[in-house]
MIDOSE-1310 file (N, C-alpha, C; in nm, 2 decimals, decimal comma, always signed):
residues 221
mpkv	+11,49/+8,97/+8,29/+11,45/+8,96/+8,43/+11,53/+9,05/+8,52; +11,48/+9,15/+8,59/+11,56/+9,23/+8,67/+11,61/+9,16/+8,80; +11,72/+9,19/+8,84/+11,78/+9,13/+8,97/+11,77/+9,24/+9,08; +11,70/+9,21/+9,18/+11,67/+9,31/+9,29/+11,73/+9,26/+9,42
gvil	+11,81/+9,34/+9,48/+11,87/+9,31/+9,61/+11,77/+9,35/+9,72; +11,76/+9,27/+9,82/+11,68/+9,30/+9,94/+11,77/+9,29/+10,06; +11,78/+9,41/+10,13/+11,86/+9,41/+10,25/+11,78/+9,38/+10,37; +11,81/+9,28/+10,44/+11,73/+9,24/+10,56/+11,82/+9,28/+10,68
sgcg	+11,75/+9,30/+10,80/+11,81/+9,35/+10,92/+11,79/+9,26/+11,04; +11,77/+9,13/+11,01/+11,73/+9,04/+11,12/+11,60/+8,98/+11,09; +11,53/+8,94/+11,20/+11,40/+8,87/+11,18/+11,31/+8,90/+11,29; +11,22/+8,99/+11,27/+11,12/+9,03/+11,38/+11,11/+9,18/+11,40
vydg	+10,99/+9,23/+11,41/+10,96/+9,37/+11,41/+11,04/+9,45/+11,51; +11,06/+9,40/+11,63/+11,12/+9,48/+11,74/+11,27/+9,48/+11,74; +11,34/+9,39/+11,67/+11,48/+9,38/+11,67/+11,54/+9,34/+11,54; +11,46/+9,34/+11,43/+11,51/+9,29/+11,30/+11,42/+9,35/+11,19
aeih	+11,43/+9,28/+11,08/+11,34/+9,32/+10,97/+11,19/+9,28/+11,00; +11,10/+9,37/+10,96/+10,96/+9,34/+10,99/+10,92/+9,23/+10,89; +10,87/+9,12/+10,94/+10,85/+9,00/+10,86/+10,73/+9,03/+10,76; +10,62/+9,09/+10,80/+10,51/+9,11/+10,70/+10,56/+9,20/+10,59
esva	+10,64/+9,30/+10,62/+10,69/+9,39/+10,51/+10,78/+9,32/+10,42; +10,87/+9,24/+10,48/+10,97/+9,17/+10,40/+10,90/+9,07/+10,31; +10,81/+9,00/+10,36/+10,74/+8,90/+10,27/+10,65/+8,96/+10,17; +10,59/+9,08/+10,20/+10,51/+9,15/+10,10/+10,60/+9,20/+9,99
aila	+10,72/+9,24/+10,02/+10,81/+9,29/+9,92/+10,86/+9,17/+9,83; +10,89/+9,07/+9,90/+10,94/+8,95/+9,83/+10,84/+8,89/+9,73; +10,71/+8,88/+9,78/+10,60/+8,83/+9,70/+10,58/+8,92/+9,58; +10,57/+9,05/+9,60/+10,55/+9,14/+9,49/+10,66/+9,13/+9,39
ldra	+10,79/+9,12/+9,43/+10,90/+9,10/+9,34/+10,89/+8,97/+9,26; +10,85/+8,87/+9,33/+10,84/+8,74/+9,26/+10,73/+8,74/+9,16; +10,61/+8,80/+9,20/+10,50/+8,81/+9,10/+10,54/+8,89/+8,98; +10,63/+8,99/+9,00/+10,67/+9,07/+8,89/+10,78/+9,00/+8,80
gaei	+10,82/+8,88/+8,84/+10,92/+8,81/+8,77/+11,06/+8,85/+8,80; +11,09/+8,92/+8,91/+11,22/+8,96/+8,94/+11,30/+8,85/+9,01; +11,43/+8,85/+8,99/+11,52/+8,76/+9,06/+11,56/+8,83/+9,19; +11,56/+8,77/+9,30/+11,59/+8,83/+9,43/+11,73/+8,79/+9,48
lyma	+11,81/+8,88/+9,52/+11,93/+8,86/+9,59/+11,92/+8,91/+9,73; +11,91/+8,82/+9,83/+11,90/+8,85/+9,97/+12,04/+8,88/+10,03; +12,04/+8,98/+10,11/+12,17/+9,02/+10,18/+12,14/+9,08/+10,31; +12,25/+9,08/+10,40/+12,24/+9,14/+10,53/+12,39/+9,16/+10,58
pdvp	+12,41/+9,26/+10,66/+12,54/+9,27/+10,72/+12,57/+9,16/+10,82; +12,69/+9,12/+10,83/+12,74/+9,02/+10,92/+12,78/+9,08/+11,05; +12,69/+9,13/+11,13/+12,72/+9,20/+11,25/+12,62/+9,15/+11,36; +12,65/+9,18/+11,49/+12,56/+9,14/+11,59/+12,44/+9,24/+11,59
qmhv	+12,32/+9,19/+11,63/+12,21/+9,28/+11,65/+12,24/+9,37/+11,77; +12,17/+9,49/+11,77/+12,19/+9,58/+11,88/+12,15/+9,51/+12,01; +12,04/+9,44/+12,01/+11,99/+9,36/+12,12/+11,89/+9,26/+12,07; +11,85/+9,17/+12,16/+11,74/+9,07/+12,12/+11,62/+9,11/+12,20
inhi	+11,50/+9,11/+12,14/+11,38/+9,14/+12,20/+11,29/+9,02/+12,21; +11,24/+8,99/+12,33/+11,14/+8,89/+12,35/+11,01/+8,95/+12,29; +10,96/+8,89/+12,18/+10,85/+8,95/+12,11/+10,71/+8,92/+12,18; +10,71/+8,84/+12,28/+10,59/+8,82/+12,36/+10,58/+8,93/+12,47
agep	+10,69/+8,95/+12,54/+10,70/+9,04/+12,65/+10,72/+9,19/+12,59; +10,78/+9,20/+12,47/+10,82/+9,33/+12,42/+10,93/+9,39/+12,49; +11,02/+9,31/+12,56/+11,13/+9,36/+12,63/+11,26/+9,29/+12,59; +11,37/+9,36/+12,62/+11,50/+9,29/+12,59/+11,52/+9,16/+12,66
adge	+11,58/+9,06/+12,59/+11,61/+8,93/+12,65/+11,75/+8,94/+12,70; +11,76/+8,95/+12,83/+11,89/+8,97/+12,89/+11,98/+8,85/+12,86; +12,11/+8,88/+12,82/+12,21/+8,77/+12,80/+12,20/+8,71/+12,66; +12,11/+8,74/+12,58/+12,10/+8,69/+12,45/+12,17/+8,77/+12,34
srsv	+12,23/+8,71/+12,24/+12,30/+8,78/+12,14/+12,27/+8,70/+12,01; +12,24/+8,78/+11,90/+12,21/+8,71/+11,77/+12,28/+8,79/+11,66; +12,31/+8,71/+11,55/+12,37/+8,77/+11,43/+12,26/+8,82/+11,34; +12,28/+8,94/+11,28/+12,19/+9,00/+11,19/+12,18/+8,91/+11,06
lves	+12,30/+8,86/+11,02/+12,30/+8,78/+10,90/+12,23/+8,65/+10,92; +12,26/+8,58/+11,03/+12,20/+8,45/+11,06/+12,05/+8,46/+11,08; +12,00/+8,57/+11,15/+11,86/+8,58/+11,17/+11,79/+8,62/+11,04; +11,85/+8,70/+10,95/+11,79/+8,74/+10,83/+11,78/+8,61/+10,74
aria	+11,87/+8,52/+10,75/+11,86/+8,39/+10,67/+11,73/+8,32/+10,70; +11,66/+8,34/+10,81/+11,53/+8,28/+10,84/+11,43/+8,32/+10,73; +11,43/+8,45/+10,70/+11,34/+8,51/+10,60/+11,38/+8,46/+10,46; +11,51/+8,46/+10,43/+11,56/+8,42/+10,30/+11,56/+8,27/+10,28
rgdi	+11,52/+8,20/+10,37/+11,52/+8,05/+10,36/+11,66/+8,00/+10,34; +11,76/+8,07/+10,40/+11,90/+8,03/+10,40/+11,98/+8,08/+10,28; +11,91/+8,13/+10,18/+11,98/+8,18/+10,06/+12,01/+8,32/+10,07; +12,12/+8,36/+10,14/+12,15/+8,50/+10,17/+12,30/+8,52/+10,16
knia	+12,34/+8,64/+10,13/+12,48/+8,68/+10,11/+12,52/+8,79/+10,22; +12,64/+8,79/+10,25/+12,70/+8,90/+10,33/+12,70/+9,03/+10,24; +12,64/+9,13/+10,28/+12,63/+9,26/+10,20/+12,77/+9,31/+10,17; +12,87/+9,28/+10,25/+13,01/+9,32/+10,22/+13,06/+9,28/+10,09
gita	+13,01/+9,17/+10,03/+13,05/+9,12/+9,91/+12,97/+9,16/+9,79; +12,87/+9,25/+9,81/+12,78/+9,29/+9,70/+12,80/+9,43/+9,66; +12,80/+9,45/+9,53/+12,82/+9,59/+9,47/+12,70/+9,62/+9,38; +12,68/+9,74/+9,34/+12,57/+9,78/+9,26/+12,58/+9,71/+9,12
adid	+12,70/+9,67/+9,08/+12,71/+9,59/+8,96/+12,64/+9,46/+8,96; +12,61/+9,41/+9,08/+12,54/+9,28/+9,10/+12,39/+9,28/+9,08; +12,33/+9,40/+9,09/+12,19/+9,41/+9,09/+12,14/+9,53/+9,01; +12,01/+9,52/+8,98/+11,94/+9,63/+8,90/+11,87/+9,73/+8,99
alii	+11,83/+9,68/+9,11/+11,75/+9,77/+9,20/+11,77/+9,71/+9,34; +11,73/+9,79/+9,44/+11,76/+9,75/+9,58/+11,63/+9,79/+9,66; +11,59/+9,71/+9,75/+11,48/+9,74/+9,84/+11,52/+9,71/+9,99; +11,48/+9,80/+10,08/+11,51/+9,78/+10,22/+11,38/+9,78/+10,30
pggf	+11,34/+9,67/+10,35/+11,22/+9,66/+10,44/+11,25/+9,73/+10,57; +11,14/+9,77/+10,64/+11,15/+9,83/+10,77/+11,16/+9,73/+10,89; +11,10/+9,77/+11,00/+11,12/+9,70/+11,12/+11,23/+9,77/+11,20; +11,23/+9,75/+11,33/+11,33/+9,82/+11,41/+11,47/+9,78/+11,38
gaak	+11,49/+9,67/+11,31/+11,62/+9,63/+11,27/+11,68/+9,73/+11,18; +11,60/+9,79/+11,09/+11,65/+9,90/+11,00/+11,70/+10,02/+11,08; +11,64/+10,04/+11,19/+11,68/+10,16/+11,28/+11,77/+10,13/+11,39; +11,80/+10,00/+11,41/+11,89/+9,95/+11,52/+12,01/+9,88/+11,47
nlcd	+12,00/+9,80/+11,36/+12,11/+9,72/+11,31/+12,17/+9,77/+11,18; +12,09/+9,83/+11,09/+12,15/+9,89/+10,97/+12,20/+10,03/+11,00; +12,14/+10,10/+11,10/+12,19/+10,22/+11,15/+12,15/+10,23/+11,30; +12,17/+10,34/+11,36/+12,13/+10,36/+11,51/+12,04/+10,48/+11,52
favk	+11,95/+10,50/+11,42/+11,85/+10,60/+11,43/+11,76/+10,59/+11,55; +11,73/+10,46/+11,59/+11,64/+10,44/+11,70/+11,69/+10,49/+11,83; +11,83/+10,51/+11,84/+11,89/+10,56/+11,96/+11,93/+10,70/+11,95; +11,99/+10,74/+11,83/+12,05/+10,87/+11,81/+11,97/+10,97/+11,72
gadc	+11,86/+10,92/+11,66/+11,78/+11,01/+11,58/+11,87/+11,07/+11,46; +11,85/+11,20/+11,44/+11,92/+11,26/+11,33/+12,07/+11,26/+11,34; +12,13/+11,23/+11,46/+12,27/+11,22/+11,48/+12,32/+11,07/+11,45; +12,24/+10,99/+11,39/+12,27/+10,85/+11,37/+12,39/+10,83/+11,28
tvnt	+12,44/+10,71/+11,28/+12,54/+10,66/+11,18/+12,48/+10,54/+11,12; +12,53/+10,51/+10,99/+12,48/+10,40/+10,92/+12,58/+10,29/+10,89; +12,55/+10,17/+10,90/+12,64/+10,06/+10,86/+12,72/+10,09/+10,74; +12,85/+10,08/+10,74/+12,93/+10,12/+10,63/+12,90/+10,05/+10,50
dvsr	+12,87/+9,92/+10,50/+12,84/+9,85/+10,37/+12,70/+9,89/+10,32; +12,60/+9,91/+10,41/+12,47/+9,96/+10,37/+12,48/+10,09/+10,30; +12,55/+10,18/+10,36/+12,57/+10,32/+10,31/+12,64/+10,31/+10,17; +12,75/+10,23/+10,17/+12,83/+10,22/+10,04/+12,74/+10,17/+9,93
lvle	+12,66/+10,06/+9,95/+12,58/+10,01/+9,85/+12,47/+10,10/+9,80; +12,41/+10,17/+9,89/+12,30/+10,27/+9,85/+12,36/+10,38/+9,77; +12,48/+10,43/+9,80/+12,54/+10,53/+9,73/+12,60/+10,48/+9,59; +12,64/+10,36/+9,59/+12,68/+10,30/+9,46/+12,56/+10,29/+9,37
mhsa	+12,44/+10,26/+9,42/+12,32/+10,25/+9,34/+12,28/+10,39/+9,29; +12,30/+10,49/+9,37/+12,27/+10,63/+9,33/+12,37/+10,67/+9,22; +12,49/+10,64/+9,23/+12,59/+10,67/+9,13/+12,57/+10,60/+9,00; +12,51/+10,48/+9,01/+12,48/+10,40/+8,89/+12,34/+10,43/+8,83
akpv	+12,27/+10,53/+8,89/+12,14/+10,56/+8,85/+12,04/+10,44/+8,85; +12,06/+10,36/+8,96/+11,97/+10,24/+8,98/+11,88/+10,27/+9,10; +11,75/+10,23/+9,09/+11,66/+10,26/+9,20/+11,67/+10,19/+9,33; +11,63/+10,26/+9,43/+11,63/+10,20/+9,57/+11,49/+10,23/+9,63
gfic	+11,43/+10,13/+9,69/+11,31/+10,14/+9,76/+11,33/+10,13/+9,91; +11,27/+10,22/+9,99/+11,28/+10,21/+10,14/+11,14/+10,20/+10,20; +11,13/+10,11/+10,29/+10,99/+10,08/+10,35/+10,99/+10,11/+10,49; +10,87/+10,17/+10,54/+10,85/+10,19/+10,68/+10,94/+10,29/+10,74
iapa	+11,03/+10,25/+10,84/+11,13/+10,34/+10,90/+11,26/+10,35/+10,82; +11,28/+10,26/+10,72/+11,40/+10,26/+10,65/+11,43/+10,39/+10,58; +11,33/+10,48/+10,54/+11,37/+10,61/+10,48/+11,45/+10,69/+10,58; +11,45/+10,67/+10,70/+11,53/+10,75/+10,80/+11,68/+10,72/+10,77
laak	+11,72/+10,60/+10,75/+11,86/+10,57/+10,71/+11,89/+10,62/+10,58; +11,79/+10,63/+10,49/+11,82/+10,69/+10,35/+11,85/+10,83/+10,36; +11,77/+10,90/+10,45/+11,80/+11,05/+10,47/+11,94/+11,07/+10,51; +11,99/+10,99/+10,61/+12,13/+11,00/+10,66/+12,23/+10,97/+10,55
iygr	+12,21/+10,87/+10,48/+12,30/+10,83/+10,37/+12,32/+10,94/+10,27; +12,21/+10,98/+10,21/+12,21/+11,08/+10,11/+12,26/+11,22/+10,16; +12,21/+11,25/+10,28/+12,24/+11,38/+10,33/+12,39/+11,39/+10,36; +12,45/+11,29/+10,42/+12,59/+11,29/+10,45/+12,68/+11,30/+10,33
agie	+12,62/+11,24/+10,22/+12,70/+11,24/+10,09/+12,68/+11,37/+10,01; +12,60/+11,46/+10,07/+12,57/+11,59/+10,01/+12,46/+11,59/+9,90; +12,38/+11,48/+9,91/+12,27/+11,46/+9,81/+12,15/+11,51/+9,89; +12,12/+11,64/+9,88/+12,01/+11,69/+9,96/+11,88/+11,70/+9,89
gvkl	+11,77/+11,71/+9,96/+11,64/+11,73/+9,90/+11,58/+11,61/+9,84; +11,63/+11,49/+9,87/+11,56/+11,36/+9,83/+11,43/+11,35/+9,89; +11,32/+11,32/+9,81/+11,19/+11,31/+9,86/+11,16/+11,18/+9,92; +11,12/+11,17/+10,05/+11,10/+11,05/+10,12/+10,97/+11,06/+10,20
tigs	+10,92/+10,94/+10,24/+10,80/+10,94/+10,33/+10,81/+10,83/+10,44; +10,77/+10,86/+10,56/+10,75/+10,76/+10,66/+10,60/+10,77/+10,70; +10,52/+10,84/+10,62/+10,38/+10,85/+10,65/+10,34/+11,00/+10,69; +10,32/+11,02/+10,82/+10,28/+11,15/+10,86/+10,33/+11,18/+11,00
dket	+10,41/+11,10/+11,06/+10,46/+11,13/+11,20/+10,55/+11,25/+11,20; +10,51/+11,35/+11,27/+10,58/+11,48/+11,27/+10,72/+11,47/+11,32; +10,74/+11,40/+11,43/+10,87/+11,39/+11,49/+10,97/+11,32/+11,40; +10,93/+11,21/+11,34/+11,02/+11,13/+11,25/+11,05/+11,21/+11,13
agai	+10,94/+11,28/+11,07/+10,95/+11,36/+10,95/+11,05/+11,47/+10,98; +11,05/+11,53/+11,10/+11,14/+11,64/+11,13/+11,28/+11,59/+11,13; +11,30/+11,47/+11,19/+11,44/+11,42/+11,19/+11,49/+11,39/+11,05; +11,40/+11,34/+10,96/+11,44/+11,32/+10,82/+11,48/+11,45/+10,75
eamg	+11,41/+11,56/+10,78/+11,44/+11,68/+10,72/+11,57/+11,74/+10,78; +11,59/+11,71/+10,91/+11,71/+11,76/+10,97/+11,84/+11,70/+10,91; +11,82/+11,58/+10,85/+11,93/+11,51/+10,78/+11,95/+11,55/+10,64; +11,86/+11,64/+10,59/+11,88/+11,69/+10,45/+11,78/+11,64/+10,35
akhv	+11,69/+11,56/+10,39/+11,59/+11,51/+10,29/+11,46/+11,59/+10,30; +11,37/+11,57/+10,20/+11,24/+11,64/+10,20/+11,14/+11,54/+10,23; +11,07/+11,56/+10,35/+10,96/+11,46/+10,38/+10,83/+11,50/+10,31; +10,76/+11,40/+10,26/+10,63/+11,41/+10,20/+10,53/+11,33/+10,27
ncev	+10,42/+11,38/+10,32/+10,32/+11,30/+10,38/+10,26/+11,21/+10,28; +10,22/+11,09/+10,32/+10,17/+10,99/+10,23/+10,08/+10,89/+10,30; +9,97/+10,85/+10,23/+9,88/+10,76/+10,29/+9,94/+10,62/+10,29; +9,89/+10,53/+10,37/+9,95/+10,40/+10,39/+9,95/+10,31/+10,27
rdcv	+9,85/+10,32/+10,18/+9,84/+10,24/+10,07/+9,91/+10,29/+9,94; +9,98/+10,40/+9,96/+10,05/+10,47/+9,85/+10,20/+10,47/+9,87; +10,27/+10,54/+9,78/+10,41/+10,55/+9,79/+10,45/+10,69/+9,74; +10,57/+10,73/+9,77/+10,63/+10,85/+9,71/+10,75/+10,82/+9,62
vdad	+10,74/+10,87/+9,50/+10,85/+10,85/+9,40/+10,93/+10,97/+9,38; +11,06/+10,97/+9,40/+11,15/+11,07/+9,36/+11,22/+11,02/+9,24; +11,17/+11,06/+9,12/+11,22/+11,01/+9,00/+11,36/+11,06/+8,97; +11,39/+11,18/+9,01/+11,52/+11,24/+8,99/+11,63/+11,16/+9,06
hkvv	+11,61/+11,12/+9,18/+11,71/+11,04/+9,25/+11,68/+10,89/+9,25; +11,58/+10,85/+9,18/+11,54/+10,71/+9,17/+11,52/+10,64/+9,31; +11,44/+10,71/+9,40/+11,42/+10,66/+9,53/+11,26/+10,65/+9,55; +11,22/+10,54/+9,60/+11,08/+10,52/+9,62/+11,06/+10,48/+9,77
ttpa	+10,96/+10,53/+9,84/+10,93/+10,51/+9,98/+10,78/+10,48/+10,00; +10,75/+10,41/+10,11/+10,61/+10,38/+10,15/+10,60/+10,37/+10,30; +10,49/+10,41/+10,36/+10,49/+10,41/+10,51/+10,48/+10,27/+10,57; +10,41/+10,18/+10,51/+10,39/+10,05/+10,57/+10,34/+10,06/+10,72
ymla	+10,41/+9,99/+10,81/+10,36/+9,99/+10,95/+10,39/+10,11/+11,02; +10,45/+10,21/+10,96/+10,45/+10,35/+11,03/+10,31/+10,40/+11,04; +10,22/+10,35/+10,95/+10,08/+10,39/+10,96/+9,98/+10,28/+10,96; +10,02/+10,16/+10,91/+9,92/+10,05/+10,89/+9,88/+9,99/+11,02
trin	+9,75/+9,95/+11,02/+9,70/+9,87/+11,13/+9,66/+9,73/+11,08; +9,67/+9,71/+10,95/+9,63/+9,58/+10,89/+9,73/+9,54/+10,78; +9,76/+9,41/+10,77/+9,86/+9,37/+10,67/+9,82/+9,40/+10,53; +9,69/+9,40/+10,50/+9,66/+9,43/+10,36/+9,69/+9,57/+10,32
evad	+9,69/+9,66/+10,42/+9,74/+9,80/+10,39/+9,88/+9,80/+10,36; +9,96/+9,73/+10,44/+10,10/+9,72/+10,41/+10,13/+9,66/+10,27; +10,06/+9,55/+10,24/+10,08/+9,49/+10,11/+10,05/+9,58/+9,99; +9,94/+9,66/+10,01/+9,91/+9,75/+9,90/+10,01/+9,85/+9,87
giek	+10,06/+9,92/+9,98/+10,17/+10,02/+9,96/+10,30/+9,96/+9,91; +10,33/+9,84/+9,96/+10,46/+9,78/+9,91/+10,45/+9,73/+9,77; +10,33/+9,68/+9,73/+10,31/+9,64/+9,59/+10,33/+9,76/+9,50; +10,28/+9,88/+9,54/+10,30/+10,00/+9,46/+10,45/+10,04/+9,45
lvye	+10,52/+10,03/+9,57/+10,66/+10,06/+9,57/+10,74/+9,97/+9,48; +10,71/+9,84/+9,49/+10,78/+9,75/+9,40/+10,76/+9,78/+9,25; +10,64/+9,81/+9,22/+10,60/+9,84/+9,08/+10,68/+9,96/+9,03; +10,69/+10,07/+9,12/+10,76/+10,19/+9,08/+10,91/+10,17/+9,08
vlkl	+10,97/+10,09/+9,17/+11,11/+10,06/+9,17/+11,15/+9,99/+9,04; +11,07/+9,89/+9,00/+11,10/+9,81/+8,88/+11,08/+9,90/+8,75; +10,99/+9,99/+8,76/+10,97/+10,08/+8,65/+11,09/+10,17/+8,63; +11,16/+10,20/+8,74/+11,27/+10,29/+8,73/+11,40/+10,21/+8,70
a	+11,39/+10,08/+8,71/+11,52/+10,00/+8,69/+11,56/+9,99/+8,54
């Protein structure tokens, strides 16, 4: 039974992990018989968004780890204590938390920086030739991690948005356009990506793409 790490970035599309994407990945992993290790950085969220108003909630502060525990039903670890030796594969769902809390791509674009432990673990997985799946906007942080480490030309997709694709290529990766129900596999670097809500308008589209991603990640494990 493969053990797969899932890095969460909070709870909620606008300031954390996208819940539909996270659950689709978790369900696909469980159906495949994988053991799941949930993790998140123990850091404050960039900000808190009122998901009804779609605006920042002034004066509120939340922990990425504590909010991520909502999706993990409380069974979650601080990523600082996890290494590539603990897992066979790694998956990072999207949502603005991936671009706000795991890195600051949402604010700085190609000039972003990535959470130290997230970057460390992704690079440890690469060094160990273990696969990593990035969903939705999460490939943007992948481009930064690999590019900064001198690992250029990794094939990634966020769908077909030209501006985001341009930022990904500016960080050293190779963007590949992809339909919402599909995924892109870079077998050489053991990286799998799918657009999810970067393109999707319905949850079944998200689920189809993520199911393919999970299948390909486990095939590479």
